[in-house]
N, C-alpha and C positions, 0 to 999 in steps of 0.2 A: 330091265333094271339091273344088268350085270349078269354074271355068269355064275353058274354054280360049281363047287369043286368039293373034294373030300376035305373035311375038316380034320383030319387025323393030325508183299510189296504193294502198298495201297494204290489203287488206280481208280480214277473216276469213271463214271458210266460212258463219258465221250472218249476216254482213252481206250476203253475196252472195244467200243465199236470201231474205233480205227485199226485196233489190232485184229479184230475179227475180219473186217473187209480185206485187209492186207493179206491174211492168211487164207482167204476163200479164193484167192486167184490161183491156187496150186492144189487142187484136190487130189487124193490118192489115185494111183493108176488103176487099182482095183475099182475104186468107186466109178471111175470114168467108164470101164469096161462093162460094168453091169449096175444097171438102175437098182435103187433100193426096192423100188416096187416089185420089179422083176423077181428079186432075190426073195422078198416076203412071200409073194404068191408061190413061189416054186417050193417054199419050205412051209406051207400051211396044209392042213388037212381037209379033205373033200367035205368031211362031215362038219366042218366049222370054217366056211369061206371066209378068207380074209379082205377080199377085195373091197367090200362095202365099208371097211374100216380105214382104208387107205385115202388120205386127202393130200394132194400136191397142189402147188401153187396154180397149175392149170385147173383145177377143180373150183367150180363156182362157189362152193361152201368153205374152201380153205380158210378165207379170212375169218369167217363167221366162228369156225371151229376154234381157229387160233385165238381169237379175242374173247372167246366166251368165258375163259378163266384167267384172263389178265385183270388182276385186281389193283394193279398200281400204273396209272396212265404214264409214268416215266418210261415204261416199256412198251408202249403202244403207238409210237412214234412212226411216221412213215419211214424214216432211215434206221430204225431198230432192226438188227440183222434178224432174218427170218428163217426158220427151219426148212430144209429141203423137202420134209414130209411130215405128216402129222399121223401117227397110228393110234386110232381111238379103239384099243383092244377091246374084244367082246367075248374073249375066251382065253384060257391059260395058254393054250397052244399059240394064239397070236404074240403072247409075252415071250414065248420060247423062241419063236421065229425071229422076232425082233432082235433078241440077244445074240442067235446065231449069225444073222445078216449083218449086224453093226460090227461083230468081230471080224467077219469075212471080208467086209468092204472098209474097214478101218475108218468107220464113221461113228461120231459120238453120239451117245443115246442120252437125252434128257428125259427125266422121269417126273410127270406131273399128275397130282392125285386130285385135283379139283378144287383146291382152296386157295389161301392166302400164300403169297411168296413175296415178301418185302423187297427182295433184291432181284427178282425175276429169274434166278439162275435155274428155274424148272423148265424154262422156255426161250432162254437166251444163252449164248456161249461165246467165248473168246477163241473157241477152236473152230475148226471147219474141216469138212462139212458136218452139220449135226441134224439130228431129227428129234421129234418129240414122241415118246410113248405116253399117251394120254389115259389114264385109268379111270376116267369119271364113270364109265359104264359099270366098274366093279363097285357097286354100291349098295349091296344087300346088308341088312341087319336083321340076324337070325337070334331072337331073344328065347332063352330057355329059364322061365322064372322059377321052375322047380329046382333046377341047378343053380340057379342065380348066377348065371353066365350069359355071354352073348357072342357070337362070331360076328365081327364087323369088318366088311371089305373096305381096303384101302381107299376107294373113290369116294366112299360116303362122306357126307359133311356131318358136324357135329349135331346140326339140328336134326338129322335123320336119325341119329343115335338116340338122342333125347326124346324124340317122338315115339320111336320104336320101344323104348323101355316103358314109357308112360302108357303106351296102348295096351300093355301087358300088366301093369302094376302101379299103384299109387304110392307105394313105399319102397320103391327102388329108384335109384339114379346112377350117375357114374360122374367121378371127377374128371373134369376136363375144361376146355376154354368156355369164355362168357360169350363169344362170337358164334352164332350157330352156323356161319357159312364157311368156317375153318375146315379144310380137308383132314380126314383121319390119318392118311398115310404120313403126311408131314408132321401132323401135331403129335401123335402118338410116338413116332420114332425120334422126335426131339425132345422129348420130355413130357408135355401136355400139361398145362399150367392153367388152374382155374380157381373159383371162389370156395372149393370144398378141400383145398389141399391142406389146410391146417386140421382138418378132421380125418381125411383119408389119404392124404399125400398125393403124388402126381399120378397122372393117367398111367405112366409105365410102371408104377408101383402096384398096379391093379390089373396088369397084363399077364396071362398065365400060358399062353401058347402063340403061335404064329404060323403062318404059312408064307413061304419066301421062295422065289426062283433065283438060284445062284448064276455064277457065270458060266456054269456049265449047261445051263438049262434045266436042272433038276429042281423039281417042286418037293420042297422039304418041310417038316414041321420042326416043332421043339425037339422032339426025340432024335430025328435024324440030323438035324442041323447042329446039335450039340450044345452045351450051356455056354460055351463062350461067344459063339456068334448070336445065340438067343440073348445073351446079355447086352451085346453091343448094339442091337438094333432096338433096344428100348432105352432110347436117350442119346445114342451116338449117331444118329442120322441114318435112316434105313437105306437111302439111296447110294451110300458109300459102299454097301456090301451086297446088295442084290435088289430085286423087285418084290416089294411087299404085295402079297395078295390080300392078306386079312390078318387081324389080330383077334385073339379070344381074350375077353375081359371078364374080371369078377365085378358083378354089380354090388353096389353098397346100399346099405339100409338108409332112408331118410323118413322124416315124419310125414304124415298126410298132409299137414298144414306147415309151411315155414313162415318166416316174417321178413321182410325187407324194408329199407328205408333209404332215402336219399336227402341229406341236408346240406345246404350251402353256407359258407360263411366267407365274407370278404375280409381283405386286410383291415378295412374300418370297422368290421363287426368282430374284432378281437381274434382273427385268424391264427395270429402269431402264437397266442397263448393256448388255443385249442390244438393246433397242429404240434406244438411241442408236447403236449400232453399225449396225443395220438402216437408219437414216436416213442414214448415211454411205455405206453400200455398195449399197443396194438398185437405185439408179437406175444404179450402174456395173457391176453383175454382168454376165456373158454374156448377150447378148440371148436365148439359149435358155432362160433361167432367169427366172421371175416369182415373187416372194414377196410375197404380200399379208399386211399386218399388221391383225388385228381386235382391237380392245380393248373389253372389257365389264366389268361389275361382277358379281362372284360371291361366295359366301360363303367366308370366310378359314378358317384352321385352327381359329380360336375361332368357333363358329356364330353368336355373338352380333355379330361383326364382319364388314365387308365389305372385299374387296381387289379390285383391278384385274387381270385376266387379260389376257395378251397372247397371240393365237394367230397362228401363222406357217404360213401354207397356201401351197403351191408346186406349181407345175407346170414340170417341166424336159423339154424336147425332146431327151431322149437316155437313156442307161441310168444305173443306179445308181453305177457305178464312177466315170464321167466327172463325175457330180453330186458325189460325195463329194470328189473332187479339187479340183473348183472351191469347194466350200464350205469345204475345208480351208485353202486359199489366201486366200480372200476373206472368210469369214465363220465362222471358227472358234467365235467366242462363242456360237453356237447350239448347238453341241455336237451336231451332226446324225451320226446312226450308220446303219450299213446296216439295222439292224432298223426304223427309223422310215420307211424308203424302201418303196414299193410300185411295182412296175412292172406297166403295163397298156397296152392299145391306147389310142389317143387318144380314141375316142368313149366308151370306159368311163371315162376320166379327166372326161368332162363329167358323168357321173353322180356320181362321187366329189366333185367340186366343188359338187354339188347336195345332198350329205350323204346319198346314197343309201347302203346297205349294199353292201359288196364282194360282187360276184356278181349283183348286180340285173340282170335281163334288159335288153338294150339297148332293147326296145320301150317301156320305162318313158319314154323320150324323147317318146313320141307321145302321152302322157296330157296333157290339158288340164284336169284336175281338181286344183285346189291342194292341196298336203298339208295345209294349214290356211289359214283366212281370218282376218284380224284388222284393226284400225284401226290406221293408221299415218301417221307423218310423216317426210319425208326432206327433207333439206337438203345442200348441198355446198360445197366450198372447194378452192382450190389452195395448194400449198405451196411456197415458192420458196428457203427458207433453213432450214437444219439447227435444230431446236428443242433449246435447251439441256436438259441433265438437270434442272435446276431447273425450267424450264418444262414438261417432262414430268411430273414430280412434281406441279406446280400443277394441270395438265390432270387428272390422275388423282384428285386430291382433289376437285376439282369434280365429276368423274363419279361418285364415290362419294356426294357430297351429293345429287346428282340421282337416282343409282340405276338408272333404266330405260333408259339410252340405250348405244347402240354407236357406236364411231367404226371406221371402216374406211379403211385407208391403202392406196392402189394405186400402186405405184411406177412412175415413168416411165423415161427413158433409152432406149437402143437406137434403133430406128427413131422412136420418138416424138420424139427429139431431132434427126432428121436430116429429117424432112419439113416443108417450108415452111409457115408458119402460114397462108398464103393459099392453099393448094393446094385446100382445101375451106373451108367456112364455119366448121368447128370450129376455133378458134385456140389452144387450150390445148396447145401442144406444148414446144418448146424452153424452157429456163430454169424449168421446173416439176420438182419433185423428186417430188411425188406429189399424188394428188387424194385429198380426204376426203370420205367419206359420213357424215353423221349420220342415224342411224337410231332411231326410237322405235316401239315396237309396244305396243298395249293391248288388252285382252279387254273392258273394261267398256263398255257402252253409255251414250249420253246426252251432251248439250252440255257439262255440267260436267266430265266425265272428258275430253273432247276437248280444252277448254280447258286443263286442267291439264296434259295430256302434251305439247301443242303448245307451251305456254309453257316447259316443261322443254326441249324441243329447242331453243327460240330462246335460252335462257339459256346453253346449252352452246355454241351458236354464237356467242353475245356473247362468252363468256370466250375462245374461240379467235381473236378479233380481232387480237391482237398478233402471232400466228404465222402468218397467211395473206396472200394476195395482196391489193394495194391499189391503188386509183386505175386501174380499178375492182378491187372486190372479186369476183373472178370467180365464176362458176357453171357447172355442166354441165346443158345443155338436157335430157337424158334424164332428169335428176332434177328435173324440173319442180317448182318452187317458187312458189307465188303470193305469199308474203312479199316477194318481190322487185319486185312490181308487178303490177297489172291493167289491161288495156286494155279500155275500154268501147265502142272503135270508134265514136266519135263525133267531134265537131270537134277534140278533144284528142289523137286517135289517135296521131300521130306523137310528140308530147311523151311520152304515157303509154309508148309502144313503146320509146322510147329509153332509159327508166329500167331496165327489164330486159333489153333488147336489148343494150346495151353490156356487161352482165355476162356473158350467154351467149356474146356473138360478138366483143366487142372491137373491133378495128378493121375487122372484116369486116361489121359492121352496116350501115353506110352502104350498101355494095354490095348487100346483101340487100334494103335498101329501095328502091333503084333498080331492081332486077329486079323486085321485087314491084310497083312501080308501072308498070312497062311491060307485065307479062303479066296482072295482075289490078287495073287502075286502079280498078274499083268496089269493091274489098276484099270480094269474095264469100266467099273462103276466109279466114275469120277466127275467132279464138277469144280466150279471155282473156290469152293471151299470144303471139298471132301477130305475123308482121313487118308493120308498118303501110305504108301508102302515104304518099307524100310530100304534105304539105298543098297545097292549090292554090296 
């Protein structure tokens, strides 16, 4: 279960693959003269042998290890470029050896922490050669209830975090994502977004220390790494600055019993009026209450016609009686009834939000096996002004035309409107009403299907232009989207990085670049959307 350590220019996937294959024909001379496996073995310690953690294409388990954390089937095709090697690190010294050898042999290192990666950049590269440093063995969750903290290793999944906290306390939790199989390393370092953010802020707002290995192979904590770099890895993307081993988090207080509900309204059931009211109140409701709005296309009363369905999913940090009182005063249009509400423990609510059946054992949070795998595309936006009823109906008409897409609106307000935009690299706080996620899933294989569904997603994104943020049109780092720009990490790295960087980080981008230039001037830690260094 991991290692112990002292806690002291837009390109399509298909274009990227062509570039990768072309560049793979001429690997560096150093890499040709010494294999990566040999280098790793020669730089490992006898007390922590590395050979069992090395998987090359000649190893019978290579494909299994590679595919085990591919959550987007777009990047699991036979012609998807594959790593020359996968290192499933078992000890900090293995990570240090990987950094040393990658620099010595001029081979790119991709860091994978074991969760979601919408664009596959933790196990796919337009550069060559590359290998994967897989951190899924670093998965311990060490909870200290007396101190109300926990050290969480980067390879853990959120379900393991929630389970570990609940095993020690019924009145503690942590604000993070609603999908239990999301990996801690990427989730925390990109911001960490969930249904308690209106009460407690983001995951990064509750991180108090970290353990990271830098480009020199040094293991550092908050004190030794300095406040600038500690700031950067809490929302700026850890993989741009080093290898995150673990984060120390502050636990938050939750009631023994919380309340959840899920209510559906179709267009014919007055969804326009209800959604319009949600727009006006969702960000103003008591911070104990979070109501997510999900809109998708379903079959209408007439089986030959489609309609839009609005689903309101809520977490309330309190009991049903108080919730009904709040809803009666603030959002009576939804028509919430006592029979719609379900009281349960906080940890069971995490299962509810994952669409598990009521009564599912809590240890389901420990499962790393996806309920289903599919091809997918995700994009994001932020909304600053109420969308009119006419605007809503226009959006719904477009969704029905496109059919296979889902829009999810996550409301702001509460603590998200109080925390300064410069406290962490995550800038999307005050003046936002909600965040939008565009989601398209499909089961068909092949390039033609991928092109079709990705284009549908881009069309809906285009239709939403009048209703979302501008100058820049902002985006959420954890919903990684290569449509926003790709960095080839060459002479134009800074200019390429600025294209997507300003959308993800707004006014915090320049500070991230300055920190990156200081701590990793050689741009060793890089990927298709990493923080660039300043030009010479």
